[in-house]
C-alpha positions, -999 to 999 in steps of 0.1 A, spaced: -250 317 67 -284 321 50 -303 292 32 -297 307 -3 -260 311 4 -258 276 18 -276 264 -14 -253 283 -38 -219 270 -19 -233 231 -23 -239 238 -62 -277 245 -60 -289 270 -84 -317 288 -65 -331 309 -97 -332 303 -131 -351 311 -162 -373 282 -176 -379 273 -212 -406 301 -215 -384 327 -205 -400 333 -171 -377 338 -141 -381 311 -114 -369 315 -77 -371 281 -56 -393 283 -27 -374 285 6 -392 255 21 -386 234 -11 -347 244 -9 -345 234 23 -358 198 17 -332 196 -12 -304 206 10 -315 183 38 -317 154 13 -283 159 -2 -250 146 16 -226 170 26 -198 180 1 -164 170 17 -144 201 26 -111 201 4 -82 217 17 -63 219 -16 -78 199 -44 -106 215 -67 -125 185 -68 -125 150 -86 -92 147 -107 -97 136 -143 -67 123 -164 -71 113 -202 -48 89 -212 -21 101 -237 -25 137 -227 -4 156 -202 -24 162 -170 -17 184 -140 -38 195 -110 -34 230 -94 -33 230 -57 -43 259 -37 -21 284 -21 -29 268 12 -11 238 8 25 236 25 50 221 3 64 196 -2 34 175 -5 32 137 -9 4 121 -31 -9 85 -33 -32 68 -57 -49 40 -46 -75 14 -53 -90 -1 -23 -60 -10 -3 -35 -14 -32 -14 14 -41 -12 23 -77 11 52 -79 28 76 -52 52 106 -54 60 139 -38 57 174 -53 75 207 -44 53 226 -69 18 237 -66 13 223 -101 10 187 -95 20 168 -130 7 134 -133 25 104 -145 17 96 -181 17 56 -174 -13 53 -150 -36 25 -157 -71 31 -165 -97 30 -136 -113 54 -109 -93 56 -78 -87 73 -45 -62 102 -44 -47 113 -10 -24 141 -6 -4 149 26 13 185 29 44 192 50 22 199 80 8 165 79 -26 178 70 -44 156 44 -68 161 16 -85 134 -8 -106 132 -39 -115 108 -65 -91 104 -94 -102 89 -127 -80 79 -154 -97 74 -187 -91 70 -223 -92 101 -246 -128 94 -256 -154 67 -255 -158 40 -281 -169 54 -315 -181 21 -330 -163 2 -361 -188 9 -387 -195 37 -410 -232 45 -413 -261 19 -406 -295 20 -391 -312 2 -366 -349 -8 -361 -364 8 -329 -390 -16 -312 -409 -13 -280 -405 -49 -270 -434 -52 -247 -456 -42 -275 -445 -72 -300 -476 -93 -309 -468 -130 -319 -483 -164 -323 -464 -177 -294 -459 -149 -267 -480 -146 -236 -497 -114 -242 -465 -93 -244 -433 -94 -261 -404 -115 -249 -368 -123 -255 -377 -151 -281 -396 -124 -300 -363 -101 -298 -342 -130 -314 -369 -130 -340 -368 -96 -345 -332 -96 -348 -334 -118 -377 -363 -98 -393 -340 -68 -389 -309 -84 -405 -329 -94 -433 -340 -59 -439 -306 -48 -440 -304 -31 -403 -272 -32 -381 -293 -37 -349 -325 -36 -328 -330 -4 -304 -351 -13 -275 -369 6 -245 -354 0 -211 -352 -34 -200 -346 -26 -162 -362 -45 -134 -396 -34 -122 -416 -45 -93 -430 -81 -96 -459 -74 -72 -469 -41 -90 -472 -50 -125 -495 -22 -134 -465 0 -129 -452 -7 -162 -433 23 -173 -399 10 -183 -384 43 -172 -396 40 -137 -374 8 -127 -368 -10 -94 -334 -15 -106 -310 -6 -133 -288 -35 -123 -311 -61 -134 -336 -72 -161 -375 -73 -161 -383 -109 -156 -416 -105 -176 -394 -104 -206 -382 -142 -202 -397 -167 -225 -407 -194 -199 -413 -221 -226 -378 -219 -237 -366 -230 -202 -359 -267 -202 -375 -271 -167 -410 -257 -181 -438 -280 -190 -467 -266 -211 -489 -295 -199 -490 -280 -165 -506 -250 -179 -535 -265 -197 -562 -247 -175 -547 -214 -185 -548 -221 -222 -582 -201 -224 -564 -169 -204 -536 -172 -228 -555 -171 -259 -575 -140 -246 -542 -122 -238 -529 -130 -272 -559 -114 -289 -560 -83 -265 -554 -47 -281 -535 -37 -250 -513 -54 -223 -528 -67 -192 -497 -67 -171 -514 -81 -142 -527 -112 -161 -493 -117 -179 -475 -116 -145 -497 -139 -129 -491 -165 -156 -453 -160 -160 -446 -158 -122 -464 -192 -118 -445 -209 -146 -411 -195 -133 -419 -210 -100 -428 -242 -115 -397 -244 -136 -375 -234 -106 -391 -262 -83 -382 -288 -114 -348 -272 -117 -340 -277 -78 -356 -313 -79 -335 -325 -107 -309 -300 -122 -294 -309 -152 -254 -306 -144 -247 -281 -172 -277 -259 -161 -267 -263 -125 -229 -253 -133 -242 -223 -153 -262 -212 -127 -234 -215 -101 -213 -195 -124 -238 -166 -128 -241 -164 -92 -206 -162 -87 -200 -136 -114 -227 -113 -101 -217 -117 -65 -229 -98 -36 -249 -74 -57 -272 -103 -69 -279 -116 -32 -284 -81 -22 -310 -78 -51 -328 -112 -41 -326 -104 -3 -342 -71 -10 -372 -86 -31 -379 -113 -3 -379 -83 24 -400 -61 3 -425 -89 -1 -423 -97 37 -428 -62 50 -449 -47 23 -437 -11 32 -411 12 20 -377 2 29 -370 33 51 -400 20 70 -384 -16 77 -369 -29 109 -339 -9 118 -315 -39 110 -327 -40 73 -330 -3 65 -293 -4 53 -279 -31 32 -257 -56 49 -238 -83 32 -232 -105 64 -272 -102 73 -279 -111 36 -257 -142 40 -277 -152 71 -308 -145 55 -298 -170 24 -289 -196 53 -321 -195 70 -357 -201 60 -357 -174 30 -329 -191 13 -352 -210 -13 -371 -179 -21 -336 -159 -26 -324 -186 -47 -357 -185 -69 -352 -147 -74 -315 -151 -85 -326 -180 -107 -351 -158 -125 -324 -133 -132 -302 -159 -146 -329 -170 -170 -333 -135 -182 -297 -128 -186 -292 -161 -205 -317 -150 -230 -307 -117 -234 -272 -129 -240 -286 -154 -264 -301 -124 -284 -268 -104 -284 -251 -137 -299 -275 -141 -326 -268 -104 -336 -231 -112 -337 -236 -142 -356 -253 -122 -382 -227 -97 -384 -248 -66 -372 -223 -38 -365 -246 -25 -335 -265 -56 -324 -286 -43 -294 -292 -7 -286 -305 -2 -251 -321 29 -233 -310 36 -200 -334 54 -175 -324 86 -158 -334 74 -123 -351 49 -102 -380 45 -79 -371 58 -45 -385 25 -29 -366 3 -51 -334 -17 -49 -310 9 -62 -322 35 -39 -319 11 -10 -284 -4 -20 -269 32 -27 -284 53 -1 -254 77 -3 -251 82 -41 -291 82 -45 -314 110 -31 -348 92 -25 -365 125 -11 -360 142 -45 -375 135 -77 -356 143 -111 -378 164 -135 -377 192 -158 -388 231 -155 -417 243 -176 -413 245 -213 -436 251 -243 -444 213 -245 -450 207 -206 -461 242 -192 -464 231 -157 -429 214 -156 -424 180 -151 -416 157 -121 -409 121 -131 -409 107 -95 -374 93 -100 -346 92 -76 -313 102 -93 -278 103 -82 -261 130 -63 -226 146 -65 -213 140 -30 -225 107 -28 -209 96 -61 -176 111 -52 -177 95 -18 -179 62 -36 -155 70 -64 -183 70 -90 -187 31 -86 -226 31 -85 -225 51 -117 -200 27 -133 -218 -1 -122 -251 13 -139 -231 13 -171 -218 -17 -168 -251 -37 -163 -267 -16 -195 -235 -23 -215 -233 -60 -207 -250 -72 -240 -252 -40 -257 -233 -24 -289 -248 12 -279 -269 26 -251 -286 59 -250 -284 79 -218 -319 93 -211 -316 131 -202 -279 134 -205 -282 168 -192 -282 149 -157 -245 147 -161 -242 183 -157 -269 193 -136 -302 177 -125 -335 196 -120 -348 181 -86 -383 187 -71 -390 178 -34 -419 154 -28 -449 171 -20 -440 202 -42 -451 212 -77 -428 206 -106 -423 242 -114 -409 245 -79 -377 228 -82 -340 238 -85 -310 228 -107 -283 210 -89 -247 207 -102 -231 175 -108 -193 165 -116 -199 168 -154 -161 162 -163 -156 131 -138 -190 116 -151 -178 120 -188 -145 104 -178 -163 74 -161 -187 70 -192 -155 70 -216 -139 45 -194 -169 19 -194 -175 26 -231 -142 14 -242 -140 -13 -220 -173 -27 -233 -167 -16 -269 -201 0 -267 -212 34 -281 -227 60 -258 -255 82 -271 -269 111 -249 -304 123 -251 -296 161 -256 -329 172 -266 -341 207 -258 -322 238 -243 -288 228 -228 -262 250 -215 -236 267 -241 -209 244 -249 -227 212 -235 -228 194 -268 -193 202 -276 -180 187 -243 -198 156 -248 -187 152 -283 -149 158 -270 -156 127 -248 -169 107 -276 -205 107 -265 -227 110 -294 -256 133 -298 -295 124 -304 -313 141 -331 -350 140 -336 -360 155 -370 -394 168 -356 -371 195 -334 -343 200 -360 -360 233 -373 -346 269 -378 -365 299 -365 -389 300 -394 -400 263 -389 -378 250 -421 -365 215 -416 -327 215 -416 -308 199 -444 -287 168 -441 -256 188 -437 -268 201 -403 -267 167 -386 -233 157 -370 -216 125 -378 -214 111 -343 -251 113 -336 -283 90 -337 -309 104 -360 -344 96 -358 -378 113 -368 -393 109 -334 -392 93 -299 -415 72 -278 -428 106 -261 -439 121 -296 -466 114 -319 -457 86 -345 -453 97 -381 -491 88 -389 -502 105 -356 -484 134 -364 -498 139 -402 -532 132 -388 -529 158 -358 -538 124 -335 -516 139 -309 -529 173 -307 -564 163 -306 -561 135 -280 -542 157 -257 -570 185 -259 -596 160 -254 -584 152 -220 -574 191 -210 -537 191 -216 -523 219 -237 -503 203 -266 -481 234 -269 -490 235 -307 -518 249 -326 -533 233 -357 -520 261 -378 -485 253 -366 -488 218 -376 -501 227 -409 -471 248 -413 -446 221 -403 -464 197 -427 -459 223 -455 -422 228 -443 -417 190 -446 -430 190 -481 -408 220 -491 -376 200 -476 -384 168 -494 -389 187 -528 -357 204 -521 -339 173 -517 -357 159 -550 -375 131 -528 -406 125 -548 -426 104 -523 -444 123 -494 -446 95 -468 -425 79 -438 -403 62 -466 -396 99 -480 -387 111 -445 -364 78 -440 -347 86 -474 -339 122 -463 -326 109 -428 -303 84 -447 -288 113 -464 -277 130 -432 -241 128 -420 -250 110 -389 -238 74 -385 -266 59 -368 -304 62 -378 -333 48 -358 -364 38 -378 -395 32 -356 -414 -3 -361 -446 17 -353 -438 41 -383 -432 12 -407 -463 -2 -396 -483 33 -399 -494 31 -363 -513 62 -354 -511 61 -314 -478 68 -297 -463 46 -270 -465 73 -241 -480 105 -236 -461 125 -208 -483 140 -184 -511 111 -184 -517 80 -162 -548 63 -168 -561 89 -195 -540 69 -221 -526 33 -224 -490 42 -218 -463 14 -224 -495 -10 -231 -506 -7 -265 -495 -36 -287 -486 -35 -323 -515 -42 -349 -495 -68 -367 -481 -99 -355 -445 -107 -356 -447 -132 -382 -468 -109 -405 -442 -78 -402 -424 -84 -433 -453 -86 -456 -467 -54 -441 -438 -34 -446 -433 -20 -484 -396 -35 -485 -386 -21 -517 -393 14 -505 -375 7 -472 -345 -7 -492 -346 25 -515 -350 48 -485 -320 32 -467 -297 29 -497 -260 34 -485 -267 23 -450 -283 -12 -451 -258 -39 -445 -251 -65 -469 -261 -103 -461 
């Protein structure tokens, strides 16, 4: 069987048309790497693939003609049998009372041959929220400047932002991903390139809130803290140096004289997070010790092993393992406190969190889920008008065969971690539930291939966790997507993500309020796009050209867009011609959730991130120009209240 036939049989699309209409055929060498990097799909005799059952709806599975009837079926969860039965028909009709969950289906036919597949019993749709229409304040948490933080925003700043947002009538605060990064590589600061999506970024811990911390021990660092507080950009190396020293000091005091209530709470956290927390702590200890990617570690540690982790904890590294668990506990407690504050204030969403599309290949998630995550391949996007060379985000993503082998537990665990304290989450690049564009390491971004994912099963699992956590799920569905894709998301209760800059017709006119669906989050821009002030000033176009990047838009096109914006505002009888006018328009859309960027309210010109740049732009490092304590005074509150009338929550 030739290479391209193999690829087709394994769900790899070897040729496609990119966003510019150019036909692309994946290079044979690149295709071979993709094939080698992905686990083999199981050979199924009679079952078509993962079985999805939606609670309350009739469900059946068509078995292939090769099955010898009668056939016995069994649905199990680990060693427990959930249901079993027999069918004399190739149309296998499922009981209507199966409990929600993900299981293993085993089928045995009359010849005693067997077949198996994952089986998911899901609610009809995901959780849709208990509110009508509201808005949230979107913030890059790291960028928050305050009189008390250590050079970057933290969870105490978040709690105060929640108070501020509530006072303005918002139903929640939207944040960049809070995933764990690499503590020994603080300059690798992109929140979308995590070490793990299961755990939290410890730099967001407000150390001064820990009972064990003593500011007096840091008197010699006061000048450094003052310098960090005044800086325009974040020095993650300096911030990390201070915070990790302070966290270790707090841990030492916790161990020396633990308060009974604190000790009990820490023990409960370790018990709740169980083996996964221990694995993460062991991984961090081993990573610091070996200082190489995990696939180059001694053979006994290249695969996670819970017994070995327990032995490591019982040995000389036990104290360091406990320290890493302690830090995660501190982060978890403070984030939970933010969630609780939002609840007390009656916010309809509370926390809205972003979830990255992948992880770093040398990080914890890729180590602990080696079957489900393909470390040799980078998730990206083919060439399009905004990124003419294509994109390789350098992130390892899930693969279909590995997820199916694990009954989708790695994907469910990722969702659970993100939904833990959130009222809504956004899945970055939700198209990845249907297909991922994968680029082999060492190849250009335009030499990747699309790989199919078990779309229906992933939607079912998402709905399952969404309802379990009462958490709205929004899918970042920007750009060109396959026909019917958004309809399928909507059918499962996954909301759309509508960015006004892109909501224009073929003539460049902005679409009216009626064009926006109800179950959607609507916003003017994203962290990868110009702020409103920057867009109007052509700042993004000018900067990209200055560093040799094609912005994908001419000045003439931008002038045309500005003219179209003015036409739309006048058509809606909106008299202002500023960001509050745009907000008023977005408030009128049918979409139930509106995100308003704090950068736009503060008239910031520079955007948080410019894709395709590394050192040319301070991505994820720019701090807000206004301190948290002064934000309310810097915002035109009457204009904001007028613009959000009908969405604001009454206090």
